[in-house]
N, C-alpha and C positions, 0 to 999 in steps of 0.2 A: 182732530183735523190734521190731515197731512199737508205739509208745505208743498207748494208746486215745485216740480222738478225742473231745474234749468238745464238747458242743453250743455253737454260737455264735449270738448275736443279731446277725445281719448288718445289719438295719435300724438297730439302735441304734448300731453302729459307723459306719454311713454318716452318721447324724445327728451323731455326735460329731465326725467329720472335717469335715463342712460347718460345724459351729459353730466349730471351731478356725480354719478358713479365714476365716470371717466376722469373728470377734473379733480376729484378728491382722491382718486386712486384707491378706492375702497377695497377692491379685490386684492391689489398688491399688498396693502397694509394687513389684510386678513392673513395672507400667505406668510408674510414675515412674522406675524404674531404667533402662528401655529408651527412654524418651522422648527424641527427638532423634537417635537412632542411625540407622544404615542401615535402610531400610524393606524388609520382605518383604510384598509385596502379596497380600492374600487377601480376597476378597469372598464372603461366605456365599451360596450358592445357596439361595433361600428355599423352605421347605415351606409348603403352604397352611394357613393358620390356620382350619381348618374343623371339626376334631375333635381330640381328644387325640392325641398322638404314638403311632405304632405302633412295633413292634419294628424295622421296617425304617428308620424315621426315626432311632431311637436308634443303630442300626448305623452309618448314614452320619455322624451327628454325632460319634460316637466317633472315626472316621477324621479328621474335620476337626480335632477337638480335639488329636489326637496330633500332627498336622503343625504346628499353631500352637504347641504346647508345645515341640516339637523346635526350631522356628525361634527361639522365645524363648530357649531354652537356648544357642543359637548367638549370641545377642546382638542379634537383629533387633527393631526397633520394628514394631508392627502396628496394624491398624485395629480389631480386636476387635469388629466389628459384626455382629450377627446380622440375619437378614432374615425377613420374613413376606410370603408371597404372598397378596394380598387380593382379586384380581380374577379369579375363576374361575367357571365354570358350576356347579361343585358347591356353592359358597357360595350361589348363587342358588337352586339346586334344593332345598337343605336348608331355606332360609327359606320357599320356596313350600310345602314339605311341612308345616312348622310352622303355616302359615296355612291349610292345607287347600285350596290353589289347584290347579286342574286344567289351566289353560292360561295363556298369556301375557296374554290379555285380562283375566284376574283381576288381574294386576299393574297394568294401566292403570286399571282401575276403583278399585283400592285407592289408587293414587297413586304415581308413580315416585319422588318425593322421599322419601316415607315408607318405601318398599321399600328404597331404597338405604341409608337410615340403619339399617334392620334388618340389612342385609348387613354394614355396617361394625360394628354392635354385635356380631354373631356373631364377626367376625374379631377384634375387641378382646378378647372373652371368651376365645376359644380361644388367642389370643396370650398371655394371662395364664396359662392352663393349661399351654401348652407351655413357657413361660418357667420355671415352677416345676418341670416335669419335667426340663428341660435343666439347671437348677441342681442337682437331685438326681442327675443323670447325672455331675455334676462338670465340666461344660463351662465353660471360661473365655471369657466374653464380657462386653461392657458392656451388661448387661441393664436393661430398664425395670423400675420397681417394679410387680410384678403387681397390687397393690392399686390403683395409679393407672390401670392399663389397665382393671380391672374398673369403676372409677368412671366412666371415659370411656365404657365400654360401655353403661352405664345412661343417662348424661346425653345421649349422642348421639341417643337415641330420645325421652327424656322432655323435655329442655330444651336443644335444640341451639343456641339463641341466647343461652343464659346466659353472662354474662361470668365468667371464672375466671382465676386466676393460679397457675402451677406453677413450682416451683424447678428450673431447668436448670443444667447444669454451668457456664454462663457468666453466670448470674444469673436473675432472675425472668422468666418468659415469660407475657404476658397476651393475652387474646383471647376470643372466644366459644368454646364447646365445639367447634363445627364447625371453626373456624379452628385450634384447638390440635391437633385430630385430623389436620388436613391438613398440620401441620408436623412430625409424628412422624418421627424419624430424622434431622432436621437437626442441625447441630452445637450450636445453642442449646438443643435439647431433649435430645440424647444418646440413648443406648439403641439399640434395633433400628430398622432401616428398614422402612417399610411401602410396598408398591407402590401403595396408593391415595393416597399423599401428593400434595400439590399439585405439588411439585417434579418428582416422577416423571412425572406426567401432562403437565406443561408441557414437560418435556424431550422426551418422545415426540412431542408436536405440533410442537415446534421442529425435531426431526430430520426428520419427515415434510415439513414446510414446505421445508426445504433440499433434500430429495430432489425435491420437486415443482419447485422453482426450477431444478434442474439437468436436468429432463426425465427423471428416472429412474422416475417413477410413471406407469403407463399402465392403461387399462381393457381388460380381456380376459375370457376365459372359462376356467373350470376345472371339472373333475369332482371332486366331493367328497362324502363321506357326509353325510347329513342326518338329524337327529334329529326325528322327527315330534312327539314329546312336548314338546321344548324349543324347537322352531321355529328351529333354528340349525344351522349346519354344525358338525361335530365332527372332532376331530383323529384321526390314526391311532393315537396313544397311547391315546385314550379308547376306541376300538373294540377294540384288542387287549387292553387290561388290564381294562376294565370290563365285558366280557361283553355288548356290544350284540348283538342278534340281527338277522339280515338280514330285510328285509321286501320282498316282491315286490308291486308295484303294476301293474295292467294298463296297457300302453302303447297310445297311439292315434296312428296315422299317417294323415294326410289328404293326398291328391294333388290338386293344382290345375294347370291349364294356365298356361303363361307368356303374358302379354300381349305381343304384338308379336314 
């Protein structure tokens, strides 16, 4: 005979467990215990901070968390750093939609600097949202304070040159709002890494410079899909997964005689 199943308040159980982990500082104690031991290298492949997480994001993050927990149980020290992808066409497209833009010329008229700040603001807002979702998922990471990300999301638009000071793991970090946002993910700031950070951009340019110095970069031609709406090339991933339709334009061929 099976015993009757009583109703369970699963969200309440979830909140109780998260509160217990937070009050007992379980994750902090784990990191202190493993600090200095052999390292298991894991770098989170970032999802784009453009909207709240979907089920497919939670699925992937669950696998990541399982592997990290398993390696922690084996005694390995880890990076414990989440990542956010910040530089993508979809971030720009969503900001354009919010502003009611119809073409890239609207961005130029609006101002590239102001548009970029709006894109960063959107990323910071949804990084806060996704951080809260990931915490509720029970994922062990060195998370940024979601309230701090929301604060930066507003200030990067309203007062980007305002001087502020934030408390990092190595001490206070001071600078303008724009400078602080550019330092997210560095050791002195802690928390997640952001691909729009100054370090990320400078490292990419440094890498391209070395490739150029070694003669590995060349100018050539390639055939690639083109988005008429966004006025940019698009990747195979975007075509396959996002449902782009094919558009046929009339071709024009002109024949000229060769001189000489």
